[in-house]
Every structure is written in structure tokens, then in C-alpha cells.
C-alpha positions as CSV (number, residue, x, y, z in Angstrom):
1,M,-0.2,0.0,0.0
2,I,1.3,3.7,-1.0
3,I,0.7,6.1,1.2
4,D,1.9,9.8,2.0
5,Y,2.8,9.9,5.9
6,L,2.7,6.7,8.4
7,I,2.9,8.1,11.8
8,I,4.2,5.9,15.0
9,G,2.3,6.8,17.4
10,Q,-1.5,7.8,18.6
11,G,-0.8,10.3,21.5
12,L,-2.3,13.9,21.1
13,A,0.7,14.9,18.9
14,G,0.5,12.1,16.3
15,S,-3.5,12.5,16.3
16,L,-3.5,16.0,15.9
17,L,-0.7,15.8,13.3
18,A,-2.7,12.8,11.2
19,W,-5.9,14.7,11.4
20,E,-4.6,17.9,10.0
21,L,-2.7,16.3,6.8
22,I,-6.2,14.2,6.2
23,Q,-7.7,17.3,6.4
24,R,-5.3,18.2,3.7
25,N,-6.5,15.0,1.8
26,C,-3.2,13.3,2.6
27,K,-3.4,9.2,2.6
28,V,-2.0,8.4,6.5
29,L,-1.8,5.3,8.2
30,V,-1.5,6.1,11.9
31,I,0.8,2.8,14.0
32,D,-0.2,2.4,17.7
33,N,0.3,-0.3,20.4
34,G,-2.9,0.5,22.1
35,Q,-1.4,1.1,25.4
36,E,-1.9,4.5,27.8
37,N,0.4,7.2,26.6
38,A,1.0,9.9,28.7
39,S,-1.4,12.0,26.4
40,Q,-3.8,9.9,28.4
41,V,-2.9,10.3,31.5
42,A,-2.1,14.0,31.4
43,A,-4.6,16.4,32.9
44,G,-4.7,18.5,29.2
45,L,-4.0,21.8,31.7
46,I,-3.6,24.8,29.5
47,N,-2.5,27.7,31.7
48,P,-1.0,30.8,30.1
49,V,1.2,32.4,33.3
50,T,3.3,30.3,35.2
51,G,6.1,29.6,37.5
52,M,6.9,31.4,40.3
53,R,7.6,34.7,38.6
54,F,4.4,34.5,36.6
55,V,6.0,34.4,33.2
56,K,4.2,34.3,30.0
57,S,4.4,30.7,28.2
58,S,6.4,31.2,25.0
59,E,4.6,32.4,22.3
60,V,1.1,31.9,24.4
61,D,-0.2,34.7,22.7
62,L,0.0,32.7,19.2
63,L,-0.4,29.6,20.8
64,L,-3.5,29.6,22.6
65,P,-5.6,31.6,20.1
66,A,-4.9,28.6,17.7
67,A,-5.3,25.6,20.6
68,K,-9.0,27.2,21.7
69,A,-9.9,27.4,17.7
70,Y,-8.7,24.1,16.9
71,Y,-10.2,22.2,19.7
72,A,-13.6,24.5,18.9
73,Q,-13.4,22.9,15.5
74,L,-12.9,19.2,16.6
75,S,-15.8,19.7,19.1
76,H,-18.0,20.9,16.5
77,T,-17.0,17.7,14.2
78,F,-17.6,15.1,16.6
79,Q,-20.6,17.0,18.5
80,Q,-18.7,16.7,21.8
81,P,-17.4,19.3,24.2
82,F,-13.1,18.7,24.4
83,Y,-11.8,21.9,25.8
84,I,-13.1,23.2,29.2
85,E,-11.8,26.7,30.1
86,K,-11.8,27.3,33.4
87,P,-10.5,30.4,35.8
88,M,-7.8,29.2,38.2
89,L,-6.8,30.3,41.7
90,R,-3.1,31.0,41.6
91,L,-2.4,30.8,45.6
92,F,0.8,32.7,46.7
93,R,3.0,30.9,48.7
94,K,6.0,33.0,49.1
95,E,6.0,37.0,49.5
96,A,8.0,36.9,46.3
97,E,5.0,35.1,44.5
98,L,2.8,38.4,45.4
99,T,5.4,41.0,44.6
100,H,6.3,39.2,41.1
101,C,2.5,39.1,40.5
102,L,2.0,42.7,41.6
103,K,4.6,43.4,38.4
104,R,2.9,41.5,36.1
105,L,-0.8,43.1,36.8
106,Q,0.9,46.6,36.1
107,D,2.2,45.2,32.8
108,K,-0.4,45.5,29.4
109,H,0.8,42.5,28.0
110,Y,-0.6,40.3,31.0
111,Q,-3.9,42.3,31.3
112,D,-5.7,39.3,29.2
113,Y,-4.1,36.6,31.7
114,L,-4.6,38.1,35.5
115,T,-7.4,39.7,37.0
116,A,-6.9,41.8,40.5
117,I,-5.2,40.2,43.5
118,T,-7.5,39.2,46.4
119,P,-5.2,39.5,50.0
120,L,-4.8,37.8,52.8
121,D,-8.0,37.5,54.9
122,P,-7.8,35.7,58.0
123,N,-11.4,34.9,58.6
124,R,-11.3,33.0,55.2
125,K,-10.4,29.3,56.2
126,E,-10.4,28.0,53.2
127,P,-8.4,27.9,50.3
128,V,-5.4,28.5,52.7
129,A,-3.5,30.9,51.1
130,S,-0.8,32.4,53.3
131,F,-0.1,35.3,51.4
132,G,-3.7,35.8,49.2
133,F,-4.1,34.4,45.8
134,V,-4.8,36.2,41.8
135,E,-7.3,34.7,39.7
136,Q,-6.1,33.9,36.4
137,K,-7.7,34.0,33.1
138,Q,-8.2,32.3,29.9
139,T,-7.2,28.6,31.9
140,G,-8.5,25.7,31.5
141,Y,-7.9,21.5,30.3
142,L,-8.0,19.2,27.7
143,L,-10.4,15.9,27.9
144,T,-7.4,14.5,26.3
145,R,-8.8,10.7,26.8
146,N,-12.1,11.7,25.3
147,L,-10.7,13.2,22.2
148,L,-8.0,10.8,21.3
149,S,-10.5,8.0,21.7
150,H,-13.3,10.1,19.2
151,L,-10.0,10.7,16.9
152,K,-9.3,6.8,17.1
153,D,-12.4,5.8,15.7
154,F,-12.2,8.7,12.9
155,F,-8.8,6.9,12.0
156,I,-10.4,3.6,12.2
157,A,-13.3,4.3,10.2
158,N,-10.9,6.4,7.2
159,G,-9.0,3.3,7.2
160,S,-6.0,5.2,8.7
161,Y,-5.3,3.1,11.9
162,R,-3.6,0.0,12.9
163,Q,-2.9,-1.2,16.2
164,A,0.7,-3.0,15.8
165,L,3.4,-3.3,18.3
166,F,6.0,-1.2,16.0
167,N,9.7,-2.4,15.8
168,Y,12.4,-0.3,14.3
169,Q,13.8,-3.0,12.3
170,D,11.1,-3.4,10.6
171,I,11.8,-0.5,8.4
172,Q,13.4,-0.5,5.2
173,L,15.2,2.5,3.9
174,T,16.5,0.8,0.5
175,P,15.8,0.6,-2.0
176,S,12.6,2.6,-0.9
177,L,11.1,3.7,2.4
178,A,8.6,0.7,3.9
179,W,7.7,-0.7,6.4
180,Q,5.5,-4.2,6.4
181,A,4.1,-3.7,2.7
182,I,3.5,0.1,3.4
183,Y,5.4,2.6,1.7
184,P,4.9,5.7,2.8
185,K,6.8,9.1,1.3
186,K,7.4,9.6,5.2
187,I,7.3,8.0,8.4
188,I,7.1,10.8,11.2
189,F,7.6,9.7,15.1
190,C,5.1,10.9,17.5
191,E,6.1,8.1,20.1
192,G,6.4,10.7,23.3
193,H,9.3,9.4,25.5
194,Q,10.0,6.2,23.7
195,A,11.9,8.3,21.0
196,A,14.8,8.6,23.1
197,Q,15.3,5.0,22.2
198,N,14.8,5.7,18.6
199,P,18.0,4.6,16.6
200,W,17.3,7.3,14.6
201,F,16.3,10.3,16.9
202,S,17.9,9.1,20.2
203,W,20.4,11.6,20.0
204,L,18.3,14.6,20.5
205,P,18.6,16.2,24.0
206,F,15.2,14.8,25.5
207,Q,14.9,15.4,29.5
208,L,12.4,13.0,30.4
209,A,10.1,13.7,33.3
210,K,7.9,11.1,35.3
211,G,4.6,12.6,36.4
212,E,2.1,11.0,38.4
213,I,-1.9,12.3,39.1
214,I,-4.7,11.0,41.0
215,T,-8.1,11.0,40.8
216,L,-10.1,11.4,44.1
217,E,-14.0,11.5,44.9
218,Y,-14.6,14.2,47.4
219,Q,-17.8,15.3,49.8
220,G,-17.8,18.8,51.1
221,E,-17.7,22.7,49.3
222,L,-15.6,23.2,46.2
223,A,-15.4,26.2,44.1
224,D,-15.3,25.4,40.4
225,K,-12.2,26.4,39.5
226,I,-8.7,25.4,39.0
227,L,-6.8,25.4,41.8
228,N,-3.0,25.9,41.5
229,F,-1.0,25.6,44.7
230,G,2.5,24.3,43.6
231,H,0.9,21.6,42.6
232,W,-2.8,21.6,40.6
233,L,-6.5,20.6,41.1
234,I,-9.0,20.5,38.5
235,P,-12.9,19.8,39.8
236,L,-14.0,17.6,36.9
237,D,-17.7,17.6,38.6
238,H,-19.6,18.1,41.9
239,Q,-18.1,15.1,43.2
240,T,-14.5,14.1,41.3
241,L,-11.6,16.2,41.3
242,R,-7.9,15.4,39.8
243,I,-4.6,16.6,41.6
244,G,-1.4,16.7,40.3
245,A,1.3,16.5,39.1
246,T,4.9,15.2,40.2
247,F,7.7,15.8,38.5
248,D,10.5,13.0,38.9
249,R,13.8,13.1,36.6
250,T,14.9,10.3,37.9
251,H,12.4,7.5,38.2
252,I,11.7,7.0,34.1
253,N,8.8,4.2,34.5
254,R,5.1,4.4,34.8
255,Q,4.6,2.8,38.0
256,A,2.2,4.7,40.4
257,T,3.9,5.0,43.5
258,P,3.0,5.3,47.0
259,S,5.0,8.1,47.7
260,A,3.7,10.6,45.5
261,Q,0.4,9.7,45.9
262,E,1.2,10.7,50.0
263,E,2.7,14.0,48.3
264,L,-0.1,14.9,46.6
265,L,-2.6,14.2,49.3
266,K,-0.4,16.1,51.9
267,S,-0.6,19.2,49.2
268,L,-4.0,19.3,48.8
269,A,-4.7,19.1,52.6
270,S,-2.6,22.3,53.5
271,V,-4.9,24.2,51.0
272,L,-8.4,22.6,51.4
273,P,-7.9,20.5,55.0
274,S,-11.3,19.8,55.2
275,L,-12.0,18.5,52.3
276,A,-13.0,14.5,52.6
277,T,-11.6,12.7,49.5
278,K,-10.8,9.3,48.6
279,V,-8.8,7.9,46.1
280,L,-10.3,6.6,42.9
281,N,-7.6,6.2,40.7
282,H,-3.6,6.6,40.5
283,Q,-2.2,7.3,37.2
284,A,1.5,7.6,36.1
285,N,3.5,8.3,32.7
286,V,6.7,10.1,31.0
287,R,6.6,13.4,29.9
288,P,8.5,14.0,26.7
289,C,10.5,17.3,27.4
290,T,13.6,18.6,25.9
291,L,16.5,20.2,27.1
292,D,15.5,23.9,25.4
293,K,11.6,23.3,26.5
294,Q,11.4,23.8,22.9
295,P,9.5,21.1,20.7
296,F,11.7,18.6,18.0
297,I,10.1,19.0,14.6
298,G,11.5,17.9,11.2
299,G,13.5,15.5,9.5
300,H,16.9,13.7,10.1
301,P,19.7,15.1,8.9
302,N,20.9,12.1,7.0
303,Y,17.3,10.1,6.2
304,P,15.1,13.3,5.9
305,Y,12.2,10.8,5.0
306,L,12.1,10.2,8.2
307,A,11.2,12.7,10.5
308,I,9.9,13.8,14.7
309,F,7.1,15.5,15.9
310,N,7.5,15.1,19.5
311,G,9.0,16.9,22.9
312,F,6.4,19.0,23.8
313,G,6.2,17.9,26.9
314,A,3.8,19.4,29.7
315,K,2.2,22.0,27.7
316,G,1.2,20.0,24.7
317,S,-2.1,21.0,24.8
318,L,-1.2,24.8,24.2
319,Q,1.5,24.3,22.0
320,I,0.4,21.3,19.3
321,P,-2.4,22.6,17.4
322,W,-0.9,25.8,16.2
323,Y,2.7,23.4,15.7
324,C,0.5,20.8,14.0
325,Q,-0.8,23.1,11.3
326,Q,2.8,24.5,11.0
327,F,4.5,21.3,10.5
328,A,1.7,20.4,7.9
329,D,2.9,23.5,6.1
330,S,6.2,22.6,6.0
331,L,5.4,18.7,4.6
332,L,3.5,19.8,1.9
333,N,4.7,23.2,1.2
334,N,8.8,22.9,1.7
335,H,9.1,25.3,4.0
336,P,11.5,25.0,7.0
337,A,9.7,23.0,9.9
338,P,9.1,25.5,13.3
339,T,11.4,24.9,15.8
340,S,13.2,22.5,13.7
341,I,15.5,19.7,15.3
342,Q,18.0,21.5,12.5
343,R,19.2,23.7,15.5
344,Y,20.9,20.4,17.1
345,Y,22.9,19.0,14.2
346,A,25.8,20.5,14.9
347,T,26.3,20.1,18.5
348,H,24.0,16.8,18.9
349,F,24.5,14.8,16.1
350,T,27.5,12.4,15.6
351,G,26.5,10.7,12.4
């Protein structure tokens, strides 16, 4: 079978890239092992202003409108809500955070993302905020698992999906590119943290990070807003919430650990001490983070028909919609790829 693109991995990156290319009349086949991936575990949180210094995410003024429009289009197509916009209460844990936020509030470039600060109120019992809090705007979360399920069904109906254990040794480079009687013009690897073991792209400077998330049943009063207090809390409905995520660069595996659960529950109790909870689910996976916090996109220096679309880390829900459109433009019109891996050819590729 002759196709345009063979995409390896049906996480958010592979799924949205495949969707984008199919919308442009390309013949695509997605190969996936059917196992739970990092996209399915991730909360899909979109937060334009992050960190102790309250810094806008890189290119957020471009990426956020693109993401919202993309998810709205998918929601219209599948008649399902996928992106839930919900304000976020950012609790100040240190006086320095309050100071940085006060500076941002005076900056016109942050007016679309931050509202006025609510100072510390000794009479307010919860959430516990030692220095008050600020409400952030244009925050929300992606129902990633639901979206990926609908896209998988679409790919199957379109003849664009195959569940298989992918083996790099099955790729034939000469005399023509092939994989198991499939002849693509290009193979694009969207395999998340597994790319660190990819024989053609393992030289790229990944900085993998394990993250764990728990889903809780709760009883008590809880505002219908995301809470950010070092960890984050997302109220899913009037009975369940998710809290996460841990960050571990040492133990790169998908094993849920008691220590991470204890860390998350202790963090929750520090801001909502009266909230009664029961653990319903505990998940772990590995984020494909990168050295310079920018994704890895583009072709192999020696084999340009092998490409990568990966490395979105914890910001995939925000970044992938815009980048998949730009990469599709690059593939179809021979434009330079955005954040091309060419930036690492000289320093990291040894041939």
C-alpha cells in the first residue's frame, strides 16, 4: 500500500498531526500499540502564565487562540466538548510570588491573563493562602482521553489506523522506504518518551520527566475553579477531582508510587484541610520534555524521509494545535519546520 505519511504513535501529537494531514487530503496511516500513553494520563491543563515569576508561556499569544480554535473545530465535528475553559485561582505560597504578580498586573501584556489580587483574609478558612491569591483568565483543560478516543474511531473508519507493536528493525530504508508492505513518502515519529530509544533520534537532548496524577472522590464545598498551589487541582464535577502532578527526572517509568500519592494528598490537605476525599485512581507516565523547552520537529540529517514531531512536554495541549498546522505546511510546501531539530545538528548529531 502506498501512502503519504506513516505516523508512529496515537498520543495527542500523532493524533492531531494525522487529523491535520487528512484534512489536507493526505493518505495517512497511524500505528499505535494500543497501550495507555502520556497524553491519556495528562490532565491537559492549559495555563498561559506559569512559574514563581508569573511569566507568560513562550508565544502564548499565538498558541492559545490557535488551540482554542482547533479544539472548537474538533468539538463541532464530533459534537463533543473537548476543551473546558475554567478560571484558575493561583495561591501565593511566598511573598516573592505576590511581588512578581503585582509587577505583572502593571504590565499591559498580562492584562488578558490576570485579574486583581485577593489579599490574605484571616477570616477565610479555605483555600489556605498565606499571602492571598490571584485569579488567572483563559485557563482550562483538555479532555484528552475523550478526544483521542474519538480521533481513533475516526482513523479506524477512515482506514487510517492500525494497532501493532512497532519494531524499528521492520523499517526498510532502501531501495525505497517501507514498513510491512506499507510504502510511505515519509515516516513521522510521534512516540512520546519512547523517542529517547529511537535509533534515528535518540541523539536529541530529551529531558524525560515522570509525572503522577490521582483522581479523587470528594465531599464538601469546592469552587468550580482550577486551583494552583504548587500542584494543581481540577474539579471534574460535583463529586470528583484530579490533582497533580509530581515531577521526577530520576525514576523514568510508568509505575504509580505510594510516595507520590502521599505527596499529592499532603499538598491538597495544606490548602483544603476540611475536604474529605477518597482515591479513585492513580496514574503515572513519562513526559517527553526537552533541553531547551522547545519541541523537536523536522527531518533526520541523513534520512530526511524520517521525521520527528515530539517533545511537547507538559504543554502539549497548548502547543500541538498550532505546531501541527505549521508542520503540515512544512511537509506539503517544503517550508522550514518550526523549532526545527536542525538547531541540534552541529552540537548533538554524531552521524
